[in-house]
C-alpha positions in Angstrom: -15.6 -13.7 4.0 -17.2 -11.4 6.6 -20.3 -10.8 4.9 -23.1 -13.3 4.0 -23.7 -13.9 0.1 -27.0 -12.2 0.1 -25.6 -8.8 1.5 -22.7 -8.6 -1.0 -22.3 -5.4 -3.0 -23.0 -5.8 -6.8 -19.2 -5.7 -7.6 -18.7 -8.7 -5.4 -21.2 -10.5 -7.4 -19.7 -9.5 -10.7 -16.3 -10.9 -9.5 -17.9 -14.1 -8.1 -19.3 -14.8 -11.6 -16.4 -13.7 -13.6 -14.2 -16.9 -13.5 -11.2 -15.1 -12.1 -11.8 -11.8 -14.0 -12.5 -13.2 -17.4 -16.4 -12.5 -17.5 -17.3 -11.5 -21.1 -14.5 -9.2 -21.6 -12.9 -11.2 -24.4 -16.1 -11.2 -26.4 -16.7 -7.5 -25.7 -13.2 -6.6 -27.2 -14.6 -7.8 -30.5 -18.3 -6.8 -30.5 -17.8 -3.7 -32.5 -18.8 -1.2 -29.9 -16.6 1.5 -28.3 -17.3 0.6 -24.6 -17.7 -2.3 -22.2 -20.8 -3.6 -20.2 -21.3 -2.3 -16.7 -20.1 -5.8 -15.5 -16.9 -5.7 -17.6 -16.2 -2.1 -16.5 -15.4 -3.5 -12.9 -13.4 -6.3 -14.3 -11.1 -4.5 -16.5 -9.8 -2.3 -13.6 -7.8 -5.3 -12.4 -6.0 -5.2 -15.8 -5.0 -1.5 -15.3 -7.8 0.0 -17.3 -10.7 2.4 -16.7 -13.4 3.2 -19.1 -13.9 7.1 -19.3 -15.5 9.6 -21.6 -14.4 13.2 -22.6 -16.6 15.2 -20.3 -15.7 18.4 -22.2 -17.5 16.8 -25.3 -20.8 15.7 -23.4 -22.9 18.8 -24.0 -21.9 19.1 -27.7 -22.8 15.4 -28.1 -26.1 15.9 -26.6 -27.0 18.8 -28.6 -26.4 16.7 -31.7 -28.5 13.9 -30.2 -25.5 11.7 -29.6 -24.1 9.8 -26.6 -20.8 9.8 -24.9 -17.4 9.4 -26.6 -16.0 6.5 -24.8 -12.1 6.3 -24.2 -9.9 4.1 -22.1 -7.3 5.1 -19.5 -4.4 2.5 -19.2 -2.2 2.6 -16.2 1.3 0.8 -16.1 2.5 -0.9 -13.0 6.1 0.3 -12.2 7.4 -0.9 -8.8 9.5 2.1 -7.4 8.7 4.1 -10.5 11.7 2.4 -12.3 12.2 1.8 -16.0 14.8 2.1 -18.7 15.2 4.5 -21.7 14.0 1.9 -24.2 10.8 1.4 -22.1 10.4 5.4 -21.8 10.7 5.8 -25.5 8.1 3.1 -26.2 5.7 4.8 -23.7 6.2 8.0 -25.6 5.6 6.4 -29.0 2.4 4.7 -27.6 1.0 7.8 -26.2 1.5 9.5 -29.7 0.4 6.6 -31.9 -2.4 5.2 -29.7 -3.2 7.7 -27.0 -4.1 11.5 -26.9 -0.5 12.5 -27.3 0.3 12.9 -23.6 1.7 10.6 -20.9 1.0 11.1 -17.3 3.1 10.2 -14.3 0.9 9.2 -11.5 1.0 9.9 -7.7 1.9 6.3 -7.3 5.1 6.4 -9.5 3.2 4.6 -12.6 2.2 6.2 -15.8 -1.1 6.6 -17.5 -2.1 6.5 -21.1 -5.2 8.5 -21.9 -7.7 8.8 -24.9 -7.0 5.0 -25.8 -9.9 3.7 -28.1 -11.1 0.2 -27.1 -10.1 -1.4 -30.4 -6.5 -0.3 -29.7 -6.1 -1.6 -26.2 -4.7 -5.1 -27.4 -2.0 -3.3 -29.4 -1.2 -1.1 -26.5 -0.8 -3.9 -24.1 1.1 -6.3 -26.6 3.7 -3.5 -27.2 4.0 -2.9 -23.5 4.7 -6.5 -22.9 7.5 -6.3 -25.8 9.5 -3.9 -23.6 8.8 -5.7 -20.4 5.9 -3.6 -19.0 2.5 -4.6 -17.9 -0.7 -3.0 -16.7 -1.8 -6.1 -14.7 -2.8 -5.2 -11.2 -2.4 -1.4 -11.6 -6.0 -0.8 -10.6 -8.7 -3.1 -9.3 -9.3 -4.9 -6.0 -5.8 -6.1 -5.6 -2.5 -4.6 -4.4 -1.5 -1.8 -6.7 1.7 -0.3 -7.6 4.3 -0.7 -4.8 5.8 2.7 -4.1 9.3 3.0 -2.9 11.8 5.8 -2.8 13.3 5.9 -6.3 16.5 7.8 -5.7 19.2 6.0 -7.6 22.1 6.0 -5.2 24.8 3.4 -6.0 26.9 1.4 -3.8 24.2 2.1 -1.1 22.9 -1.0 0.5 19.9 0.7 1.9 18.4 1.9 -1.3 19.4 -1.2 -3.2 17.6 -3.2 -0.7 14.2 -1.5 -0.6 14.0 -1.0 -4.3 14.6 -4.7 -4.9 12.0 -5.3 -2.1 9.4 -3.3 -4.0 9.7 -5.7 -7.0 9.6 -8.7 -4.9 6.3 -7.5 -3.1 4.9 -6.6 -6.5 5.6 -10.0 -7.8 4.3 -11.7 -4.6 1.0 -10.0 -4.8 0.5 -9.8 -8.5 -2.8 -11.5 -9.7 -2.2 -15.1 -10.8 -5.2 -15.3 -13.2 -4.5 -16.1 -16.8 -7.2 -13.7 -17.9 -5.0 -10.9 -18.8 -2.8 -13.0 -21.0 -5.6 -14.8 -22.7 -7.7 -11.7 -23.4 -5.1 -8.9 -24.2 -1.8 -10.8 -25.0 -3.2 -13.6 -26.9 -0.5 -15.9 -25.5 -1.4 -19.6 -24.7 1.4 -19.8 -22.2 0.3 -19.0 -18.6 3.8 -18.1 -17.5 3.4 -20.2 -14.4 2.4 -23.8 -13.6 -1.1 -24.5 -12.4 -1.1 -24.7 -8.5 -3.0 -27.4 -6.7 -3.9 -27.7 -3.0 -3.6 -30.8 -0.9 -6.7 -32.2 -2.4 -5.6 -31.8 -6.0 -7.9 -28.8 -6.7 -6.6 -26.0 -8.8 -5.6 -22.8 -6.9 -5.9 -19.9 -9.2 -5.3 -17.2 -6.8 -3.6 -18.5 -3.7 -3.5 -15.2 -2.0 -6.7 -13.3 -3.3 -9.0 -16.1 -3.7 -12.0 -16.2 -6.1 -13.3 -12.8 -5.0 -10.0 -10.9 -4.8 -9.9 -8.1 -2.0 -12.8 -6.0 -0.8 -11.3 -2.9 -2.2 -8.1 -1.5 -3.6 -4.9 -2.0 -1.6 -1.7 0.1 -1.6 1.8 -0.7 -0.1 4.7 1.8 0.2 8.3 1.5 1.4 10.4 4.2 2.8 13.5 5.0 4.8 13.1 6.9 8.1 15.1 9.8 6.9 13.2 10.0 3.6 9.3 9.7 3.5 9.2 10.7 -0.3 6.4 8.2 -0.8 4.0 9.3 2.0 4.3 5.9 3.9 1.4 7.0 6.2 -1.1 7.3 3.5 -0.6 3.7 2.5 -2.9 0.7 3.5 0.2 -1.0 4.5 3.3 1.1 5.0 6.8 -0.2 5.6 9.6 1.8 7.2 12.8 0.2 6.8 14.9 0.4 10.2 18.7 0.5 9.7 21.8 0.5 11.9 25.2 1.1 10.5 24.2 1.1 7.0 22.2 -2.2 7.2 18.6 -2.8 7.3 17.8 -4.6 10.5 13.9 -4.9 10.3 10.8 -3.0 9.4 8.1 -1.1 11.1 4.7 -2.1 9.6 1.9 0.6 9.4 -1.7 -0.3 8.6 -4.7 1.5 7.7 -3.9 4.6 5.8 -5.9 5.9 3.2 -7.1 9.2 1.6 -10.6 8.8 0.2 -13.7 10.2 2.0 -17.3 11.1 1.0 -18.3 14.4 2.6 -21.9 13.4 2.8 -21.1 10.1 4.6 -19.7 10.6 8.1 -18.7 6.9 8.1 -16.0 7.7 5.6 -12.8 9.7 6.5 -9.1 10.0 5.5 -6.8 8.2 7.8 -3.0 7.8 8.4 -1.4 4.4 9.0 -1.2 3.0 12.6 2.0 1.2 13.8 1.3 -2.5 13.9 4.4 -4.5 14.4 8.3 -4.7 13.7 9.3 -7.6 11.7 12.7 -9.0 10.6 13.6 -8.9 6.9 12.9 -12.6 6.7 9.5 -12.3 8.1 8.4 -9.2 6.2 6.7 -10.6 3.1 5.0 -13.3 5.2 3.7 -10.7 7.6 2.4 -8.5 4.6 0.6 -11.6 3.2 -1.0 -12.2 6.7 -2.4 -8.5 6.7 -3.5 -8.9 3.0 -5.3 -12.3 4.0 -7.1 -10.6 7.0 -8.4 -7.9 4.9 -9.5 -10.4 2.3 -11.5 -12.3 5.0 -12.7 -9.5 7.2 -12.9 -6.4 5.0 -16.4 -5.0 4.2 -17.9 -6.7 1.1 -21.3 -5.0 1.6 -20.4 -1.3 1.2 -17.5 -0.4 -0.9 -17.5 3.1 0.6 -16.1 1.6 3.8 -14.2 -1.4 2.3 -10.6 -0.2 2.6 -8.2 -1.6 5.2 -8.4 1.6 7.3 -12.1 0.8 8.2 -11.3 -2.9 8.9 -8.5 -1.9 11.3 -10.6 0.7 13.2 -13.7 -1.4 13.2 -11.9 -4.4 14.8 -9.7 -2.1 16.9 -5.9 -2.4 16.4 -5.2 -4.9 19.2 -7.9 -7.3 17.7 -6.8 -6.7 14.3 -3.1 -7.5 15.3 -4.3 -10.8 17.0 -5.9 -11.9 13.8 -2.8 -10.9 11.8 -0.7 -12.9 14.4 -3.1 -16.0 13.8 -2.7 -15.8 10.1 1.0 -15.4 10.2 1.5 -18.3 12.6 3.1 -16.6 15.6 2.9 -13.3 17.5 4.7 -10.4 15.8 6.8 -8.1 17.9 5.5 -4.6 18.8 6.6 -1.6 16.7 10.2 -0.3 16.9 10.7 3.4 18.0 11.9 4.4 14.4 9.8 6.8 12.5 10.0 9.1 9.7 12.1 12.1 10.1 12.5 14.0 6.8 11.4 14.2 3.2 13.6 14.5 0.0 12.0 15.2 -3.3 15.3 14.3 -5.1 15.1 17.4 -7.5 18.0 18.9 -9.1 21.6 17.3 -9.3 22.7 14.6 -7.0 25.8 12.4 -7.0 25.0 8.7 -7.4 27.8 7.5 -5.4 29.7 5.7 -8.3 31.1 8.8 -10.1 27.9 9.5 -12.0 25.0 11.8 -11.3 21.2 11.9 -11.4 18.9 14.9 -12.0 15.3 15.3 -10.8 13.2 17.2 -13.1 10.0 19.0 -12.0 7.1 17.8 -14.0 4.0 20.0 -13.4 1.2 17.7 -12.2 3.1 14.7 -13.9 1.8 15.6 -17.4 4.3 14.8 -20.1 3.2 16.8 -23.2 4.4 19.1 -25.9 2.8 22.6 -25.9 3.6 26.0 -27.6 5.5 27.0 -24.6 7.3 23.9 -23.6 8.1 20.6 -25.6 8.8 18.3 -22.6 7.8 15.2 -24.4 10.3 15.9 -27.2 12.9 16.9 -24.8 12.6 13.6 -22.7 12.7 11.8 -26.0 16.1 13.3 -27.0 17.5 12.8 -23.7 16.7 9.0 -23.9 18.2 8.8 -27.3 21.3 10.8 -26.7 22.1 9.8 -23.0 20.2 6.5 -22.4 19.6 7.3 -18.8 17.8 5.3 -16.3 14.3 6.6 -15.7 12.7 7.0 -12.1 9.3 8.5 -11.3 8.7 10.0 -8.0 5.7 9.9 -5.6 5.3 13.6 -6.5 4.9 13.0 -10.2 8.4 14.0 -11.2 11.0 12.4 -13.2 14.7 11.4 -12.5 17.4 10.8 -15.0 20.1 8.5 -13.6 23.5 7.3 -15.0 24.5 10.7 -16.2 28.3 11.1 -16.6 30.0 14.1 -15.3 30.8 15.2 -18.8 27.2 14.9 -19.9 25.6 17.1 -17.2 25.7 20.2 -19.3 24.4 18.3 -22.3 21.3 17.2 -20.4 20.6 20.8 -19.3 21.2 21.9 -22.9 18.7 19.5 -24.3 16.1 20.6 -21.7 16.7 24.3 -22.3 16.4 23.7 -26.1 12.8 22.8 -25.7 12.0 25.5 -23.2 11.8 23.1 -20.2 12.2 25.0 -17.0 14.9 23.5 -14.8 14.3 22.6 -11.3 16.7 25.3 -10.0 14.4 27.9 -11.7 11.1 27.1 -10.3 9.5 28.4 -7.1 9.0 26.4 -4.0 5.2 26.9 -4.4 5.4 25.0 -7.8 7.9 22.6 -6.6 5.9 21.2 -3.8 2.5 21.2 -5.5 0.6 18.3 -7.1 -2.8 17.8 -8.7 -4.9 14.8 -9.8 -6.1 14.5 -13.4 -9.9 15.4 -12.7 -11.8 16.9 -15.7 -12.3 16.1 -18.5 -11.3 12.4 -18.4 -12.0 11.3 -14.7 -15.5 10.2 -14.2 -15.4 10.9 -10.5 -14.2 14.5 -10.6 -16.6 17.0 -9.4 -14.6 20.1 -10.7 -11.1 20.9 -12.1 -7.8 20.1 -10.6 -4.9 19.5 -13.2 -6.1 22.4 -15.4 -6.9 24.7 -12.4 -3.8 24.4 -10.2 -1.2 25.9 -12.6 -2.9 29.2 -12.7 -3.4 29.2 -8.8 0.3 28.4 -8.3 1.3 31.2 -10.6 -0.7 33.7 -8.7 0.2 32.3 -5.3 4.1 32.2 -5.8 3.9 35.9 -6.5 2.0 36.8 -3.4 4.2 34.4 -1.2 7.4 36.3 -2.8 5.7 39.7 -1.8 5.5 38.6 1.7 9.3 37.5 1.7 8.3 33.8 2.2 9.5 32.3 -1.1 11.9 30.1 0.6 9.3 28.4 2.7 8.8 24.7 1.9 5.0 23.7 2.0 3.1 21.0 0.2 0.0 22.3 -1.9 -2.1 19.4 -3.3 -5.4 19.7 -5.3 -7.9 17.0 -6.3 -11.1 17.3 -8.2 -13.1 15.2 -5.9 -12.9 13.8 -2.3 -11.2 10.5 -3.2 -7.9 12.3 -2.7 -5.7 10.6 -5.3 -3.1 13.6 -4.9 -3.0 13.0 -1.2 -4.5 16.4 -0.1 -5.4 15.4 3.4 -1.9 15.3 4.9 -0.3 18.2 3.1 0.3 21.7 4.4 -2.5 22.9 2.0 -5.2 20.7 0.5 -7.8 21.8 -1.9 -10.4 19.2 -2.5 -13.2 19.5 -5.1 -16.5 20.1 -3.5 -18.8 21.4 -6.3 -18.3 22.9 -9.6 -15.4 25.6 -9.2 -15.6 25.2 -5.4 -13.1 23.6 -3.1 -12.7 22.5 0.6 -9.7 24.1 1.9 -7.7 21.9 4.2 -4.8 23.2 6.5 -2.4 21.8 9.1 -0.9 18.9 7.5 2.8 18.8 7.0 5.5 18.1 4.5 6.7 15.0 6.4 3.2 13.4 5.8 2.5 12.0 9.3 -0.3 14.4 10.3 -3.7 15.0 8.8 -5.0 18.3 8.1 -8.4 19.9 9.2 -11.1 21.6 7.3 -10.3 25.4 7.4 -13.0 26.6 5.0 -15.6 24.8 2.8 -17.1 25.7 -0.5 -14.3 28.2 -1.5 -15.0 29.5 -4.9 -11.9 28.9 -7.3 -11.2 32.7 -7.7 -11.2 33.0 -3.9 -8.6 30.2 -3.2 -5.5 32.4 -3.6 -6.8 35.4 -1.7 -7.9 33.2 1.2 -4.4 31.6 1.3 -2.6 35.0 1.2 -4.6 35.9 4.3 -3.2 32.7 6.0 0.3 33.3 4.7 0.1 36.9 6.1 -0.9 35.8 9.6 1.7 33.0 9.3 4.4 35.6 8.7 3.4 37.9 11.5 2.6 35.2 14.2 4.8 32.2 13.5 7.6 31.1 16.0 11.2 30.8 14.8 11.5 28.0 12.3 8.0 27.0 12.4 6.6 25.6 9.1 3.3 26.7 7.7 1.7 23.4 8.6 2.9 23.3 12.1 1.6 27.0 12.5 -1.9 26.2 11.1 -2.0 23.0 13.3 -0.9 24.9 16.4 -3.5 27.6 15.9 -6.4 25.4 14.8 -9.4 26.2 12.6 -11.1 28.7 15.1 -8.0 30.7 16.0 -6.8 30.9 12.5 -10.1 32.0 11.3 -10.4 34.7 13.9 -6.8 35.8 13.0 -7.6 36.2 9.2 -10.7 37.8 9.8 -12.8 34.8 8.9 
């Protein structure tokens, strides 16, 4: 470890004393309270769980002399966003019977249950296990859900390979501790024989060690022609290089990450840097070497700068690569010239390649729920029961139904229409390419609204964009309720980041392809001024763009100063 023991952050001390994440979590599960201790709050993240409270209810509770209403958010780990209809139906049942009646698709292709009571956590996790699902490693200081293009193309070696690889990587970096099984599944079987080293000593975590990683770690895999998982935003990004329909190697990127703290200049969003090109046989070994370098040299004193992006830039990329080569056992070749070239959101109808079809359905901000206007949850339930499709979640929080026979295409659409679900073909580009994080009322880090604020802004903006005749433009619009950037706002065409209550920092100049960071255009923009400010930008864009120039490229070309001048400040 890079830090001396007396400088470790409090979380490092909690992990050190936890006996591989056990701590007192088991005892607290049965202590009759509705919440965990501050130590256990840090440990349960590794099991895919966050302790939260309903922030809408805080004032009312205080007025009554009460405290917080604690609830748990539990996240599933779904490599490549893949599950089947049986698993989807069980998740819908669980959100109704144990959660708050909604299920949410995450920006990392997993799902989240909200509003779980502490006493119901075990039931939730045991029922998930019954259909082959887990929350272990979905959060915490470990590798989180492995993102991968979810498009279910059949008889396609490229997609088959990278999707299988996402499961292999997820399994390789899954925590080995038996704490999850012991505490939540009540299963005496560890599922794996105890490992020992050359001295006969037990090795519980052969990759992570006793203290796990300094901070969360994210891995994503893409093809050059389809960066639908935002590979440059990952701690460890993998671009599959292929020739004549076969994967010949992988470009490895390191040091991407979205989080920042505006008051701390030492923090910043970053995109991955090209590190090396490796053969298929060497990929997992090279990934393990990178993870181990981060384990041993990442900052364990200050969690604000503990992500891999800071390790890479503090060491310098050449020195970081030397250390990775040392851990791998030999020098890795330099990067291949291959890079990302396009982005496909996989919405609407596509042929699978085996005579069947898949359909990508837009799910606004990933929230699966029934409302008076749209019964999306009921529609998905009926689709699963009637057609038994494969289910695939995208990095833009949408859902793909696969294995649809030609004769059943109209049936799928009829089910969706019956429950007032708007088909992908009927939505605007403004909505299609938008995404928001959860924020209020459940996320404890949110400064202001996101998921509940963006739909209204999208409704207003799409009308203004249409008035300008720009309705066919593709541009990513992403909003987060705080600077942590869970919806990846810092590399999108338009990013809106919570700065204060009902105020946002407006970022411009990223791009749909995801390989360029945006810049701060305006800070502290009031919520009701966001759309008017964007209309000014779109107006100037229409007047001054070059032929075929995208919104993000235009804003990047002008830069903040010239764009402010053009829009009148």
